[in-house]
N, C-alpha and C positions, 0 to 999 in steps of 0.2 A: 743639612750643614752648609754653612756659607763658606765659600772658597774665594779668597782674594789673591789675584796675581799681581805680585809687587814688581815694579821695573826700577824706579828710582830708589826705592827702599833697599832693593837687592844689592845695589852699588854700595849703599852705606853699610849693609850687613856684611859684605865682603870685606869692606875696610876694617869693620869692627873685628871680625874673625882674624884678619891679619895681625890686628893689635893683640888679640887674645893669644895668638900663637907666639907672641913675644918678639915679633919681627921689628928690628931696629929700622928707623927711618924718620924723616921729617925732623921733629924737634926732639925725638927721643934718641938715646944713646945706650948701648948694651954695656953693662958694668963688668969689671973683673970680679969674679966670685971667689977668688982665692981666700980672701979673709974670712968668707962665710964657711969655707971647708972646715976650719978649725973649730967653729962653733959646732958643726955636725959631729965632729970626732969627740967633742968634750962633753956634749950635753946629756949623753946617755939616755936619750929618748927612745932608743930601739929602732929608729928608722934607718934603713939601709943607705949607703952612699951610691949604691947602684941605682940609676935612674928608673929603670923598669921596675924593680922591686919596690923602690920607695913610692911610686905612684900607685901601684897595686895595694901597698900598705895603706895608703891615705884614702883610697877609694873604699877600703873596708871599714873606714872610720866615719862615713858620711851619715849624717842624721838630718832629718827634716822635722822641725817641731819636736825634736827629742826622740823621734822613731828612726831606728836604723834604716837606711835606704840603700838598695842596690841600684846601680844604674848599668844598663838601661832598666826602665821601669814602665808598668802600665797603671792605668787609673786605679785598678784594684789594689795596687801596692800602696797608695798613698794613705797618710794618716787622715783621721776624721776631719772633715771640714774642707779638704782639698779636692780639686777636681780638674779636668781638662776643659778648656773653652772649646766650643765647637767652631770657632773661627779660625782657619788655618791659611798661613800665608804660603804661597808657592811661586817659585820661579825656576827658569831654566837658564843653565849656563853651560857651555861647551858640550851639549847634548846630554846633560844630567839634569835631573829634577831635584830640587832642594825644597824642603818644607819645614816650616816652623809653627809652633803653637804656643799657647800661653798657659801657664799654671795658675789656677785661682785658689784663693783662700777665702771661704765664705762669700764668694762671688767677686772678690777683689783680685785684680791682676798682681801677682807677686813675683813672677819668673817667666822668662822666655825658655823655650826648649826646642832642641832639634827633634824632628819626627823621622825616624830611620825606616820606617815601613809604609811610607805614603803611598796612597793609591786614591783614585777618584772616588769621592763620596765616602771617604773613610769616617767612621764614627768615633766619638771619644773612647768608647770601650775597646775599639781595635787598636788604637794608637799605642805605639811603642816609642817612649822618649828616651833619647840617648844623651841628654845633657840637663843640667840645671845652671841657668845663667842668671844669677840672682843679684840684683842692685838693691842696696839698702836705703831706699828713699825715705823711710820713716823710721825713728828711733824704735817704735813699737815692734819692728820687724828685724831689728838688727841681729838677734840671735836665732832667726828662724832656721837658717842653714848653718851647720857646723861641721868642721871636719877635726875630730879629735879635740874638741873643745875651742877651736879657733873659729871666730865669727866675725861679723861686722863690728863687734865691740873690741875687737883685737887690734893690736898695733903691728907694724912691719917687723919690729924686733922680736916680737913673740913668735911670729911665723918662722923666722930664721932659727930661733932657739928650738922650736919644736921639731921642725922638718929638716933643718940643716940646709945644705947648699942647693939652690934652685938650678935648673937646667939653664936658665938665662934670667938676667935682670935688666929691665928697661927702665930708664928714668927720663924724666921730662923737665923742661926749663923752670917750671913752677915748683919743682920739688916732688911732685906726685911720680908714680911709677906703677910697674908691674913685676911681681915675682912669678916666674913661670916654671912649673915642675911638669916636664914632659918625658914620655918614654922614647928611648932610642929606636925601639922596634916597632912602634906604632904612633905615627904622627896624629892619629885621630883620638888618642886617649891622653888627656893632660889636665892639670888644674892650674888655674890663674887666680892670683890675689892682686887686685888693684887697690891702690891706697891713695889718699889725699896728701896734700902738702904737709899736713900735721901727722903723717904716717898712720892715720886710721884707715882700717879696711873699709872700702865702699862697695865692693863687688867680689864675689867669688864666682868664677866659671868653672864648672866640673863637666867634662865631656868624656864619654867612653863609647866611641863608635866600633862596634864589633860585628 
């Protein structure tokens, strides 16, 4: 197995992680979600207004290429055609070791993933992945990852109608933004929906570190 230790990329990864956690800053601003709350109460979708319960409900509805997926997951849990790359990125911060891998579909990279059980010389069969961080780079892959029918073909309004009030909303100057659904009791379990200026979802990040 090839192991790459990232230094500069680690800094970028941390910046991305902060954005995924819905932290406001830079050109972003956190919006008032009070108007969304009414949608949650009226849509009858069955999703709880309690953050912890809602995120668990959402995690129970994750599918990968149409197959129900529980996170964390191993290579043996993946649908046909999917596998883990043997190239793992590792970096150290504050005395902790962080590791990231790549999810492949027929040999093509389709998602990054956190590795929660990293050790030296870990093999793909041993990896436990605790996230799906899927960016919809091609229209062909737009529906690959779904949460209760919400995918890269969906719009911002569909997410609010389906799941109700997020924990946080971050918006940027160009009209793009992030809808963050996180647990109050566990900062390491959350779901982010990133959307473009036209409100189309471009990334779904699903993290369940337990």
